[in-house]
C-alpha positions in Angstrom: 139.4 91.5 118.9 137.1 94.3 119.7 136.8 97.5 117.7 138.5 99.7 120.4 141.5 97.4 120.5 141.7 97.2 116.7 141.6 101.0 116.5 144.3 101.4 119.2 146.6 99.1 117.3 146.0 100.8 114.0 146.6 104.2 115.6 149.7 103.1 117.3 151.1 101.4 114.2 150.5 104.6 112.3 152.4 106.6 114.9 155.3 104.2 114.8 155.5 104.5 111.0 155.3 108.3 111.1 158.0 108.4 113.8 160.4 106.3 111.7 159.5 108.2 108.5 160.3 111.5 110.1 163.5 110.1 111.6 164.5 109.2 108.1 163.6 112.7 107.0 161.4 111.5 104.1 157.9 112.6 103.0 154.9 110.3 102.8 155.3 110.5 99.0 158.9 109.3 99.1 158.0 106.5 101.6 155.1 105.5 99.3 157.4 105.4 96.3 160.0 103.3 98.1 157.4 100.7 99.2 155.2 101.0 96.1 152.2 102.3 98.0 150.3 105.4 97.2 151.0 108.5 99.4 147.3 108.8 100.4 147.5 105.1 101.7 150.6 106.0 103.7 148.7 109.0 105.1 145.7 106.8 106.0 148.0 104.3 107.8 149.7 107.1 109.8 146.3 108.4 110.9 145.1 104.9 111.9 142.5 104.7 109.3 143.8 101.6 107.5 144.6 98.1 108.7 147.9 97.1 107.1 148.2 93.8 105.3 151.2 91.6 105.9 152.6 92.4 102.5 152.3 96.2 103.2 153.9 95.8 106.6 156.9 94.2 104.9 157.1 96.8 102.2 157.0 99.6 104.7 159.6 98.0 107.0 161.9 97.4 104.0 161.5 101.0 102.8 162.2 102.3 106.3 165.1 99.8 106.6 163.7 98.4 109.8 162.8 94.8 110.5 159.1 94.2 110.5 159.3 92.6 113.9 160.7 95.9 115.3 157.7 97.8 114.1 155.4 95.2 115.7 157.4 95.2 118.9 157.1 99.0 119.2 153.3 98.7 118.7 153.1 96.0 121.4 155.2 98.0 123.8 152.9 101.0 123.6 149.8 98.8 124.0 151.0 96.6 126.9 148.5 96.1 129.7 149.3 98.2 132.7 
C-alpha cells in the first residue's frame, strides 16, 4: 500500500472515530479511559497520525459500543474508488 493511501485510511479512520465519539458526547479522555488508551493516543488517531492495531481497533469499537466491522465499513465507504 502506498503512503498516500495509508494516510488517507488513517485520516478517514480518525474522522470516523471522532464522529462516533462526539455522537456519544464523550471527550477524548473519557474514550481513552473506556478503552484503556491514553487521551493523547486517541487524539493522534483522530488526527490521522497513528495507525491503529487490531487490538486498539477492538478496544475503541467496544468503548464506542459499535462493532469493529462497522467502523471499517465506514472507512471503506468513504474511500471507495469513484
